[in-house]
C-alpha positions in Angstrom: 0.0 0.0 0.0 1.3 3.5 -0.9 0.8 6.3 1.6 -0.2 9.7 0.2 2.4 12.3 1.2 -0.3 14.9 1.4 -2.2 12.9 4.0 1.0 12.5 5.9 1.5 16.3 5.9 -2.0 16.7 7.2 -1.5 14.1 9.9 1.8 15.8 11.1 0.1 19.2 11.3 -2.7 17.8 13.5 -0.2 15.8 15.6 1.9 18.9 16.2 -1.0 21.2 16.9 -3.1 18.6 18.7 -6.1 20.6 17.5 -7.9 20.0 14.2 -9.0 23.7 13.9 -5.5 25.1 14.4 -4.1 22.5 12.0 -6.6 23.4 9.4 -5.7 27.1 9.7 -2.0 26.2 9.4 -2.7 24.1 6.3 -5.1 26.7 4.7 -7.8 24.1 4.3 -11.3 23.7 5.8 -11.5 21.7 9.0 -14.1 19.2 7.6 -11.7 18.5 4.7 -8.9 17.9 7.1 -11.0 15.6 9.3 -12.0 13.5 6.2 -8.4 13.2 5.1 -7.3 11.9 8.5 -10.1 9.4 8.6 -9.1 8.2 5.1 -5.5 7.8 6.3 -6.7 5.8 9.3 -8.8 3.6 7.1 -5.8 3.0 4.7 -3.5 2.1 7.6 -6.2 0.1 9.4 -5.4 1.9 12.7 -6.7 4.7 14.9 -4.2 7.6 15.0 -6.0 10.0 17.3 -8.2 9.7 20.3 -10.8 12.5 20.3 -13.1 13.3 23.2 -14.4 16.4 25.0 -11.1 16.9 26.7 -9.3 17.2 23.4 -7.2 15.3 20.9 -4.2 13.0 21.7 -2.1 10.5 19.7 -2.5 6.8 20.1 0.5 4.5 20.2 0.1 4.0 16.5 -0.2 7.7 15.9 3.0 8.4 17.9 4.9 5.8 15.8 3.6 7.3 12.6 4.7 10.8 13.7 8.2 9.5 14.4 8.4 7.9 11.0 6.5 10.6 9.0 8.8 13.5 9.7 11.9 12.1 8.1 9.9 10.7 5.2 8.5 14.2 4.5 11.9 15.8 4.9 13.4 13.3 2.5 10.6 14.0 0.0 11.3 17.7 0.3 15.0 17.2 -0.3 14.3 15.0 -3.3 12.1 17.8 -4.8 14.8 20.4 -4.2 17.4 18.3 -5.9 15.2 17.4 -8.9 14.3 21.1 -9.4 17.9 22.2 -9.1 18.9 19.6 -11.7 16.3 20.9 -14.1 17.6 24.5 -13.8 20.8 23.8 -15.7 24.4 23.7 -14.5 25.2 21.5 -11.6 25.1 23.2 -8.2 26.8 22.4 -4.8 25.5 24.1 -1.6 27.8 24.4 1.4 26.3 25.2 4.9 28.6 26.8 7.4 28.3 28.0 11.0 29.1 31.6 12.2 32.8 32.3 12.8 34.0 29.6 10.4 35.9 30.9 7.3 35.4 28.6 4.3 37.0 30.8 1.6 40.0 28.7 0.8 38.0 25.5 0.4 35.3 27.2 -1.7 37.9 28.9 -3.9 39.6 25.5 -4.6 36.3 23.8 -5.5 35.4 26.6 -7.9 38.9 26.5 -9.4 38.6 22.7 -10.1 35.0 23.0 -11.4 34.5 26.3 -13.2 31.0 25.4 -14.4 29.9 24.4 -10.9 27.4 26.7 -9.2 28.9 26.8 -5.7 26.5 28.3 -3.2 27.0 29.2 0.5 24.3 28.9 3.2 24.8 30.4 6.6 23.4 28.1 9.3 22.7 28.2 13.0 22.8 25.8 16.0 19.2 25.0 15.2 19.4 24.2 11.5 23.0 23.2 10.8 22.0 19.6 10.1 18.4 20.3 9.0 19.8 21.8 5.8 21.2 18.4 4.9 18.1 16.5 5.7 15.8 18.8 3.7 18.2 19.1 0.7 19.1 22.8 1.1 22.8 21.9 1.4 25.0 19.1 0.0 27.5 19.4 2.9 27.5 21.4 6.1 30.4 22.5 8.2 29.0 22.0 11.7 29.8 22.6 15.3 29.5 19.4 17.4 27.5 18.0 19.1 24.9 17.1 16.5 22.3 14.3 16.2 24.3 11.9 13.9 21.2 10.1 12.7 21.3 9.8 8.9 24.6 11.6 8.6 28.3 11.0 8.0 30.9 13.3 9.4 34.6 14.0 9.1 36.5 15.9 11.8 38.1 19.1 10.7 39.6 21.0 13.7 39.0 22.2 17.2 39.0 25.6 18.9 38.7 26.9 22.4 35.4 28.3 23.8 34.9 31.5 25.7 32.2 33.0 28.0 30.6 36.1 26.7 29.2 38.3 29.5 27.9 41.9 29.8 30.6 44.5 30.1 29.5 45.3 33.6 29.4 41.6 34.7 31.2 40.7 37.9 33.6 38.5 35.9 34.3 41.0 33.0 38.0 41.8 32.8 39.3 38.6 34.3 42.0 36.8 32.3 40.0 33.5 32.6 37.2 31.8 34.5 36.1 28.3 35.4 32.8 26.9 34.3 31.6 26.8 38.0 32.0 30.6 38.1 29.2 30.8 35.5 26.8 28.3 37.1 24.6 30.9 38.7 24.1 32.9 35.5 21.3 32.5 33.0 22.6 30.7 29.9 21.1 32.0 26.7 21.5 28.7 25.0 20.1 25.2 25.0 21.9 23.6 28.1 22.7 20.6 25.9 24.9 22.8 23.8 27.1 23.4 26.8 26.8 20.2 28.8 29.7 21.2 31.1 27.6 24.2 32.3 24.5 22.1 32.5 26.1 19.4 34.7 27.8 21.8 37.1 24.7 24.0 37.4 22.6 21.0 38.2 25.2 19.8 40.7 25.3 23.1 42.5 21.6 23.7 42.1 22.4 27.3 41.2 22.0 27.4 37.4 18.9 28.9 35.7 17.4 26.2 33.6 14.4 28.2 32.5 13.5 27.6 28.8 15.3 29.8 26.4 13.4 31.3 23.5 14.9 30.6 20.1 17.8 32.9 19.2 18.3 33.0 15.4 21.7 34.7 15.0 24.9 35.5 16.8 24.1 39.2 16.6 20.8 38.6 18.4 22.6 36.6 21.1 25.2 39.2 21.7 22.6 41.9 21.9 20.8 40.0 24.6 24.1 39.5 26.5 24.9 43.2 26.2 21.4 44.0 27.6 22.0 41.9 30.6 19.7 39.1 29.7 22.3 36.4 30.4 25.6 34.9 29.2 26.6 32.7 26.3 29.4 30.2 25.7 30.6 30.4 22.1 33.7 29.4 20.1 36.6 31.8 20.3 36.6 32.5 16.5 32.9 33.5 16.7 33.6 35.9 19.5 36.6 37.3 17.6 34.6 37.7 14.4 31.5 39.3 16.0 33.2 41.9 18.1 31.0 44.6 19.6 30.8 47.0 22.5 28.9 46.1 25.7 30.2 42.6 26.0 33.4 40.9 27.2 34.8 37.6 26.1 36.6 35.5 28.7 38.6 32.2 28.1 37.2 29.3 30.1 39.9 27.2 31.7 38.2 23.9 32.3 36.0 23.3 29.3 36.7 21.2 26.3 37.2 22.8 22.9 34.5 23.2 20.3 34.8 20.5 17.5 34.2 21.5 13.9 33.3 18.8 11.4 32.0 18.4 7.9 28.7 16.5 7.6 26.7 15.1 4.8 23.7 12.8 4.3 24.4 9.1 4.6 24.2 7.5 1.2 24.9 10.7 -0.7 28.7 10.7 -0.6 29.1 11.8 -4.2 32.5 12.5 -5.9 32.0 16.2 -5.2 31.3 15.6 -1.5 34.4 13.4 -1.3 36.5 16.0 -3.0 35.2 18.8 -0.8 35.8 16.7 2.3 39.4 16.3 1.3 39.8 19.9 0.4 38.2 21.2 3.7 40.4 18.9 5.8 43.5 20.2 4.1 42.7 23.9 3.7 40.3 25.0 6.4 42.4 26.9 9.0 42.9 25.7 12.5 42.0 28.3 15.1 44.9 30.6 15.8 
């Protein structure tokens, strides 16, 4: 049996919203149409996906399993569509994602020199989408900062660099030559704690860290603006702090924290000749932190 991708998209919208009305608005369709499509999907699969009662809507066990499986299927379908449309546009293209603070000029110049007809594109990424651009087909390779979810990806280590604490200029630690991670445990971290597990662990141990949810921050500039305004602190790679210099903040080396690891990532099963070539070039030419 073939599953209709459109029905899968409808199902994911309802599962994420947990409300047929909101899902219908998000999908720009009428709610009765959405309800019929979900019932049709349940009939095709022979299972109940949602439990609906006066208290609301919730996923069944089958529904949760379908949600787990549907998301990567839809992402792969989107990636396929992107690649097919790109192929139809003419000259071959190669898209490279890269994180802030990482300079890719030398590797990109080499690739363009070896393939004059290749349309080499650059895509700036963030902590939240540095691997998403591989799964959905926006990038062929992505220069990422670890840790990442390795599912469906292959990686090659490139280099490491130290990390620093960025604090407001008037912070009690500003001006120090270095700090220890425990010195920062009482501060509000403007990042997902999993991005800085050393801070997360010591803050939990000391019961002094602020683990309040952090709203999404979409750029380094936005993060530094929040730091300067006294909203909290951040732990970032030294090259990022050096590249995005600004008044109102101070960058301090951290003595007892491991370096940030930079790697090249690409989708498993899509290690083309160009991917292999760029991986070799990046490993040779991308500069170590100095």
